[in-house]
KOLDREN-927140 format. One record per residue (C-alpha): x, y, z; residue number from 1. Coordinates in steps of 0.05 Angstrom, whole numbers, always signed. Example, Ala and Ser with C-alpha at 12.3 -4.5 7.8 and 13.67 -1.06 7.14 Angstrom:
2
(r (+246 -90 +156) 1)
(r (+273 -21 +143) 2)
This chain:
484
(r (+0 +0 +0) 1)
(r (+61 +46 +4) 2)
(r (+53 +54 -71) 3)
(r (-16 +85 -61) 4)
(r (+10 +129 -5) 5)
(r (+64 +158 -50) 6)
(r (+13 +167 -106) 7)
(r (-34 +202 -59) 8)
(r (+21 +248 -33) 9)
(r (+44 +267 -102) 10)
(r (-26 +276 -129) 11)
(r (-44 +319 -68) 12)
(r (+16 +365 -79) 13)
(r (+5 +367 -154) 14)
(r (-67 +382 -136) 15)
(r (-44 +441 -96) 16)
(r (+0 +462 -154) 17)
(r (-62 +460 -198) 18)
(r (-118 +478 -151) 19)
(r (-87 +536 -114) 20)
(r (-65 +573 -177) 21)
(r (-133 +559 -209) 22)
(r (-168 +582 -146) 23)
(r (-126 +645 -148) 24)
(r (-141 +652 -222) 25)
(r (-214 +644 -202) 26)
(r (-207 +716 -182) 27)
(r (-198 +733 -255) 28)
(r (-269 +710 -272) 29)
(r (-304 +759 -225) 30)
(r (-253 +813 -244) 31)
(r (-262 +802 -318) 32)
(r (-337 +796 -315) 33)
(r (-344 +857 -271) 34)
(r (-290 +904 -296) 35)
(r (-284 +889 -370) 36)
(r (-331 +936 -409) 37)
(r (-379 +881 -432) 38)
(r (-388 +807 -448) 39)
(r (-361 +816 -519) 40)
(r (-292 +836 -493) 41)
(r (-291 +775 -448) 42)
(r (-313 +734 -508) 43)
(r (-256 +762 -550) 44)
(r (-205 +744 -495) 45)
(r (-236 +674 -491) 46)
(r (-226 +663 -566) 47)
(r (-153 +684 -561) 48)
(r (-141 +637 -502) 49)
(r (-172 +581 -545) 50)
(r (-116 +593 -595) 51)
(r (-67 +591 -536) 52)
(r (-88 +521 -518) 53)
(r (-81 +497 -590) 54)
(r (-12 +527 -601) 55)
(r (+14 +504 -534) 56)
(r (+1 +433 -557) 57)
(r (+34 +444 -625) 58)
(r (+96 +476 -594) 59)
(r (+106 +418 -547) 60)
(r (+94 +366 -603) 61)
(r (+88 +308 -554) 62)
(r (+158 +317 -527) 63)
(r (+135 +323 -454) 64)
(r (+103 +253 -455) 65)
(r (+162 +225 -494) 66)
(r (+208 +254 -442) 67)
(r (+172 +215 -387) 68)
(r (+172 +151 -426) 69)
(r (+246 +153 -444) 70)
(r (+270 +183 -378) 71)
(r (+242 +121 -342) 72)
(r (+263 +74 -398) 73)
(r (+334 +97 -415) 74)
(r (+395 +90 -371) 75)
(r (+427 +153 -400) 76)
(r (+378 +201 -369) 77)
(r (+422 +261 -384) 78)
(r (+417 +246 -458) 79)
(r (+341 +246 -453) 80)
(r (+343 +313 -416) 81)
(r (+389 +348 -464) 82)
(r (+359 +320 -528) 83)
(r (+287 +337 -510) 84)
(r (+304 +405 -481) 85)
(r (+348 +429 -540) 86)
(r (+296 +403 -589) 87)
(r (+243 +447 -558) 88)
(r (+290 +507 -552) 89)
(r (+307 +504 -626) 90)
(r (+236 +494 -650) 91)
(r (+211 +550 -605) 92)
(r (+263 +598 -631) 93)
(r (+242 +582 -702) 94)
(r (+169 +593 -683) 95)
(r (+187 +659 -649) 96)
(r (+224 +684 -711) 97)
(r (+169 +664 -759) 98)
(r (+114 +690 -714) 99)
(r (+144 +759 -707) 100)
(r (+162 +762 -781) 101)
(r (+92 +743 -804) 102)
(r (+50 +772 -749) 103)
(r (+9 +815 -796) 104)
(r (-8 +755 -840) 105)
(r (-26 +714 -779) 106)
(r (-69 +771 -754) 107)
(r (-109 +772 -819) 108)
(r (-117 +697 -820) 109)
(r (-144 +688 -748) 110)
(r (-178 +757 -747) 111)
(r (-143 +780 -684) 112)
(r (-110 +849 -682) 113)
(r (-35 +847 -694) 114)
(r (-21 +885 -628) 115)
(r (-47 +823 -592) 116)
(r (-11 +774 -638) 117)
(r (+57 +801 -617) 118)
(r (+42 +790 -543) 119)
(r (+12 +722 -557) 120)
(r (+74 +698 -595) 121)
(r (+121 +717 -538) 122)
(r (+76 +685 -485) 123)
(r (+72 +620 -525) 124)
(r (+148 +619 -534) 125)
(r (+162 +631 -460) 126)
(r (+114 +576 -441) 127)
(r (+146 +528 -489) 128)
(r (+215 +540 -459) 129)
(r (+192 +513 -391) 130)
(r (+158 +449 -415) 131)
(r (+217 +403 -403) 132)
(r (+241 +437 -339) 133)
(r (+172 +426 -309) 134)
(r (+170 +354 -335) 135)
(r (+239 +343 -304) 136)
(r (+213 +364 -235) 137)
(r (+155 +316 -242) 138)
(r (+200 +259 -265) 139)
(r (+245 +270 -204) 140)
(r (+186 +270 -157) 141)
(r (+194 +343 -136) 142)
(r (+121 +365 -134) 143)
(r (+133 +418 -80) 144)
(r (+181 +458 -124) 145)
(r (+134 +447 -183) 146)
(r (+76 +474 -141) 147)
(r (+113 +535 -115) 148)
(r (+133 +558 -184) 149)
(r (+63 +547 -212) 150)
(r (+33 +586 -155) 151)
(r (+82 +644 -164) 152)
(r (+64 +647 -238) 153)
(r (-10 +654 -226) 154)
(r (-2 +700 -166) 155)
(r (+36 +749 -211) 156)
(r (-16 +741 -266) 157)
(r (-75 +754 -219) 158)
(r (-41 +812 -183) 159)
(r (-25 +847 -248) 160)
(r (-96 +836 -274) 161)
(r (-122 +869 -211) 162)
(r (-72 +926 -218) 163)
(r (-87 +940 -292) 164)
(r (-163 +928 -294) 165)
(r (-185 +951 -225) 166)
(r (-135 +1000 -197) 167)
(r (-105 +1032 -260) 168)
(r (-169 +1036 -302) 169)
(r (-212 +1063 -245) 170)
(r (-162 +1107 -208) 171)
(r (-117 +1134 -263) 172)
(r (-146 +1204 -258) 173)
(r (-135 +1207 -183) 174)
(r (-63 +1183 -178) 175)
(r (-11 +1219 -220) 176)
(r (+34 +1158 -230) 177)
(r (-26 +1118 -255) 178)
(r (-46 +1174 -303) 179)
(r (+23 +1172 -337) 180)
(r (+19 +1098 -353) 181)
(r (-56 +1091 -367) 182)
(r (-77 +1078 -439) 183)
(r (-152 +1083 -457) 184)
(r (-187 +1021 -486) 185)
(r (-126 +978 -471) 186)
(r (-160 +925 -428) 187)
(r (-145 +865 -472) 188)
(r (-72 +885 -478) 189)
(r (-68 +892 -402) 190)
(r (-93 +820 -394) 191)
(r (-39 +793 -440) 192)
(r (+16 +837 -411) 193)
(r (+1 +807 -343) 194)
(r (+6 +738 -373) 195)
(r (+72 +755 -407) 196)
(r (+105 +780 -343) 197)
(r (+82 +717 -306) 198)
(r (+110 +672 -361) 199)
(r (+176 +709 -362) 200)
(r (+182 +702 -286) 201)
(r (+170 +627 -291) 202)
(r (+225 +619 -342) 203)
(r (+274 +658 -298) 204)
(r (+258 +612 -239) 205)
(r (+270 +550 -282) 206)
(r (+334 +574 -316) 207)
(r (+379 +533 -269) 208)
(r (+353 +471 -307) 209)
(r (+386 +496 -371) 210)
(r (+452 +509 -335) 211)
(r (+454 +434 -318) 212)
(r (+446 +413 -390) 213)
(r (+503 +391 -434) 214)
(r (+507 +416 -505) 215)
(r (+494 +347 -533) 216)
(r (+440 +322 -579) 217)
(r (+429 +248 -593) 218)
(r (+398 +246 -662) 219)
(r (+379 +172 -657) 220)
(r (+346 +182 -590) 221)
(r (+311 +244 -617) 222)
(r (+282 +203 -675) 223)
(r (+255 +151 -626) 224)
(r (+225 +206 -582) 225)
(r (+193 +238 -642) 226)
(r (+163 +172 -665) 227)
(r (+134 +164 -596) 228)
(r (+113 +237 -590) 229)
(r (+81 +251 -658) 230)
(r (+19 +209 -642) 231)
(r (+15 +246 -576) 232)
(r (+18 +312 -615) 233)
(r (-39 +289 -660) 234)
(r (-78 +268 -598) 235)
(r (-62 +335 -565) 236)
(r (-86 +375 -624) 237)
(r (-150 +334 -625) 238)
(r (-157 +345 -549) 239)
(r (-149 +420 -557) 240)
(r (-203 +419 -610) 241)
(r (-248 +382 -561) 242)
(r (-231 +430 -504) 243)
(r (-232 +500 -534) 244)
(r (-246 +499 -609) 245)
(r (-320 +510 -595) 246)
(r (-304 +583 -577) 247)
(r (-273 +592 -646) 248)
(r (-331 +558 -680) 249)
(r (-382 +599 -642) 250)
(r (-347 +661 -668) 251)
(r (-359 +640 -740) 252)
(r (-425 +602 -735) 253)
(r (-465 +652 -693) 254)
(r (-489 +719 -720) 255)
(r (-431 +767 -721) 256)
(r (-466 +820 -680) 257)
(r (-478 +774 -620) 258)
(r (-423 +721 -628) 259)
(r (-370 +750 -581) 260)
(r (-422 +766 -527) 261)
(r (-449 +695 -530) 262)
(r (-378 +668 -526) 263)
(r (-365 +710 -465) 264)
(r (-428 +684 -430) 265)
(r (-412 +612 -449) 266)
(r (-339 +617 -427) 267)
(r (-357 +648 -360) 268)
(r (-407 +593 -342) 269)
(r (-359 +540 -368) 270)
(r (-313 +563 -311) 271)
(r (-364 +536 -261) 272)
(r (-343 +466 -281) 273)
(r (-271 +482 -262) 274)
(r (-274 +440 -198) 275)
(r (-280 +377 -239) 276)
(r (-226 +401 -286) 277)
(r (-180 +417 -228) 278)
(r (-189 +348 -197) 279)
(r (-179 +311 -263) 280)
(r (-117 +353 -281) 281)
(r (-85 +345 -213) 282)
(r (-98 +270 -215) 283)
(r (-69 +264 -285) 284)
(r (-6 +302 -265) 285)
(r (+5 +255 -206) 286)
(r (-15 +191 -242) 287)
(r (+25 +197 -307) 288)
(r (+95 +188 -276) 289)
(r (+65 +134 -231) 290)
(r (+39 +94 -291) 291)
(r (+107 +93 -324) 292)
(r (+149 +81 -262) 293)
(r (+106 +22 -239) 294)
(r (+94 -10 -307) 295)
(r (+144 -66 -292) 296)
(r (+123 -80 -221) 297)
(r (+86 -143 -203) 298)
(r (+13 -141 -226) 299)
(r (+9 -65 -239) 300)
(r (-60 -76 -271) 301)
(r (-91 -87 -202) 302)
(r (-64 -20 -179) 303)
(r (-89 +15 -242) 304)
(r (-159 -14 -232) 305)
(r (-162 +8 -159) 306)
(r (-138 +78 -177) 307)
(r (-191 +86 -232) 308)
(r (-247 +64 -185) 309)
(r (-230 +116 -133) 310)
(r (-222 +169 -186) 311)
(r (-294 +156 -208) 312)
(r (-318 +156 -136) 313)
(r (-286 +223 -121) 314)
(r (-307 +253 -188) 315)
(r (-379 +231 -177) 316)
(r (-381 +265 -109) 317)
(r (-351 +329 -139) 318)
(r (-404 +327 -194) 319)
(r (-460 +325 -143) 320)
(r (-428 +376 -98) 321)
(r (-422 +429 -152) 322)
(r (-493 +416 -175) 323)
(r (-520 +421 -104) 324)
(r (-486 +488 -91) 325)
(r (-490 +518 -161) 326)
(r (-527 +581 -137) 327)
(r (-476 +606 -86) 328)
(r (-419 +586 -133) 329)
(r (-446 +628 -190) 330)
(r (-452 +688 -144) 331)
(r (-381 +678 -120) 332)
(r (-349 +669 -188) 333)
(r (-392 +709 -237) 334)
(r (-412 +778 -213) 335)
(r (-452 +802 -272) 336)
(r (-522 +772 -280) 337)
(r (-517 +780 -356) 338)
(r (-473 +718 -356) 339)
(r (-523 +672 -321) 340)
(r (-561 +656 -384) 341)
(r (-512 +599 -399) 342)
(r (-519 +563 -332) 343)
(r (-555 +506 -367) 344)
(r (-488 +482 -395) 345)
(r (-456 +470 -326) 346)
(r (-482 +398 -312) 347)
(r (-464 +378 -383) 348)
(r (-393 +405 -379) 349)
(r (-383 +375 -310) 350)
(r (-403 +306 -335) 351)
(r (-360 +315 -398) 352)
(r (-298 +331 -356) 353)
(r (-312 +271 -311) 354)
(r (-313 +227 -374) 355)
(r (-248 +260 -396) 356)
(r (-215 +245 -329) 357)
(r (-236 +172 -334) 358)
(r (-208 +170 -405) 359)
(r (-140 +194 -379) 360)
(r (-141 +137 -329) 361)
(r (-160 +86 -382) 362)
(r (-107 +112 -430) 363)
(r (-52 +79 -390) 364)
(r (-57 +17 -435) 365)
(r (-32 +51 -499) 366)
(r (+22 +91 -463) 367)
(r (+50 +31 -426) 368)
(r (+49 -14 -488) 369)
(r (+78 +41 -533) 370)
(r (+15 +42 -576) 371)
(r (+7 +117 -572) 372)
(r (-21 +117 -643) 373)
(r (-86 +91 -611) 374)
(r (-88 +154 -569) 375)
(r (-84 +194 -633) 376)
(r (-138 +153 -667) 377)
(r (-186 +160 -608) 378)
(r (-173 +234 -600) 379)
(r (-183 +247 -674) 380)
(r (-250 +211 -670) 381)
(r (-268 +255 -611) 382)
(r (-247 +317 -650) 383)
(r (-289 +296 -711) 384)
(r (-349 +288 -665) 385)
(r (-335 +356 -633) 386)
(r (-331 +391 -701) 387)
(r (-390 +355 -732) 388)
(r (-438 +364 -673) 389)
(r (-417 +437 -665) 390)
(r (-430 +451 -739) 391)
(r (-498 +417 -734) 392)
(r (-522 +445 -667) 393)
(r (-493 +515 -660) 394)
(r (-537 +546 -714) 395)
(r (-597 +513 -680) 396)
(r (-586 +519 -605) 397)
(r (-523 +562 -599) 398)
(r (-473 +548 -544) 399)
(r (-515 +492 -514) 400)
(r (-497 +453 -577) 401)
(r (-423 +464 -560) 402)
(r (-433 +435 -490) 403)
(r (-469 +374 -518) 404)
(r (-414 +364 -569) 405)
(r (-362 +365 -514) 406)
(r (-399 +311 -474) 407)
(r (-410 +267 -535) 408)
(r (-336 +271 -554) 409)
(r (-309 +255 -485) 410)
(r (-359 +199 -473) 411)
(r (-341 +167 -540) 412)
(r (-266 +173 -525) 413)
(r (-276 +141 -456) 414)
(r (-316 +84 -485) 415)
(r (-267 +70 -542) 416)
(r (-207 +70 -496) 417)
(r (-242 +20 -450) 418)
(r (-259 -26 -508) 419)
(r (-189 -26 -539) 420)
(r (-156 -30 -471) 421)
(r (-192 -95 -456) 422)
(r (-160 -124 -519) 423)
(r (-88 -99 -514) 424)
(r (-76 -90 -439) 425)
(r (-131 -122 -397) 426)
(r (-142 -88 -330) 427)
(r (-191 -117 -279) 428)
(r (-235 -56 -272) 429)
(r (-295 -62 -225) 430)
(r (-339 -40 -282) 431)
(r (-405 -56 -247) 432)
(r (-390 -12 -188) 433)
(r (-360 +44 -230) 434)
(r (-423 +46 -274) 435)
(r (-468 +45 -213) 436)
(r (-433 +106 -182) 437)
(r (-432 +143 -248) 438)
(r (-506 +131 -265) 439)
(r (-530 +147 -195) 440)
(r (-491 +212 -189) 441)
(r (-514 +233 -259) 442)
(r (-588 +218 -244) 443)
(r (-587 +253 -176) 444)
(r (-549 +312 -206) 445)
(r (-599 +320 -263) 446)
(r (-659 +317 -215) 447)
(r (-625 +367 -168) 448)
(r (-608 +417 -224) 449)
(r (-671 +414 -265) 450)
(r (-724 +404 -211) 451)
(r (-695 +425 -144) 452)
(r (-651 +486 -159) 453)
(r (-634 +523 -94) 454)
(r (-663 +466 -54) 455)
(r (-602 +452 -12) 456)
(r (-637 +398 +29) 457)
(r (-646 +355 -33) 458)
(r (-576 +371 -58) 459)
(r (-543 +351 +8) 460)
(r (-588 +290 +14) 461)
(r (-565 +268 -56) 462)
(r (-492 +273 -36) 463)
(r (-507 +233 +28) 464)
(r (-543 +179 -11) 465)
(r (-484 +170 -58) 466)
(r (-433 +173 -2) 467)
(r (-472 +121 +38) 468)
(r (-473 +74 -20) 469)
(r (-399 +83 -30) 470)
(r (-385 +71 +43) 471)
(r (-428 +8 +44) 472)
(r (-389 -21 -15) 473)
(r (-319 +4 -2) 474)
(r (-310 +16 +73) 475)
(r (-268 -46 +85) 476)
(r (-221 -29 +29) 477)
(r (-217 +44 +48) 478)
(r (-202 +27 +121) 479)
(r (-147 -21 +98) 480)
(r (-116 +33 +55) 481)
(r (-120 +86 +109) 482)
(r (-88 +40 +161) 483)
(r (-29 +28 +115) 484)
């Protein structure tokens, strides 16, 4: 059971590294929804951040996952470090040069003003430079350092957003220093300047990693890593389409006069599902190194099955908890009532992200067996579903169609991974129990949201019913794990 203890400790700290920054960045949602001029500005920022997600994946081109695989597989770990790091440095410098040189053409293609493009290019480049240093910290099992740097990054970002959007914009006429640096109608630039400073600070904190590197590049190792990483890149691009491309599609498929306002409303309510996203992301960060490092231990499948079951249990409780307390949460996070029109998407997005988290757990089979191409196949299928359903439903039901598309894509990916995993790397999942917890939480959540909104008695009772069932089925196993 010491294996599970270590996993829990790492996941908990990675959780802090993810949850605390995201909770701090939660401040950005009320700040942006309250202090940005209107929903359309927030919508424009959301579209740009959608491109961020897509290009972050492209600029890493699967090298982070390849690093983990080969760092645990190869004896010459320094070769893995230097080869992966210098590969990303070179490719990022090429991107930086091309991006700056062709920023006007890029601006015209994506329909984003060139003044934003310049900031975006620099942020993307700075973020790419720290991919391998962060992966190195995770591979060494140093989640505390990882967490501290992540928290510093978001603290700077949030603090500068507050300074620019709240203090500077509202008090520039009363404080002479503020008046000298204030620029009218510069809110979007301020948001990205804050992001740029935070990214630059992160790179400075991680620079010692590069001082450790040797100027060596193993071309044969690089080719192996690229063969492993390219399917991960394809899967990552497909994932980014599933995750954020709906904002871009909404911009082009909704009437131009209302599109950005609708995107702003949709994006703000999407944030209410962040608790599930935080849990799934933190769990994935802790679990990925664990999967690789324990692949050769005796009967690792048993451990993987147990981990997946408790992921589903925890995710089901989070799903019900957010649904039960949706009213106070919306008041805490979204300050402007104009954004509440999209609350109907919250249960759908919560369930979609739970399916995505289960998919990440199930995906161990193709990573361990070096069949990463299956990850690409499954993700591409998910992306096709996302695009097709968005194109069909957005003109009919707007952003609700985007939420439905997200759920359909992630549910399909989860199902396909389970089916193929049974064939290539059988894991003894307790499928009956997992399905029972999922179906019960979904049913209770739907009843609570659609028929008993603001009825906290029903919401709390639903959580207790699910928790009681879990305790009845799992209390012996849980006690055994806690004792160890």
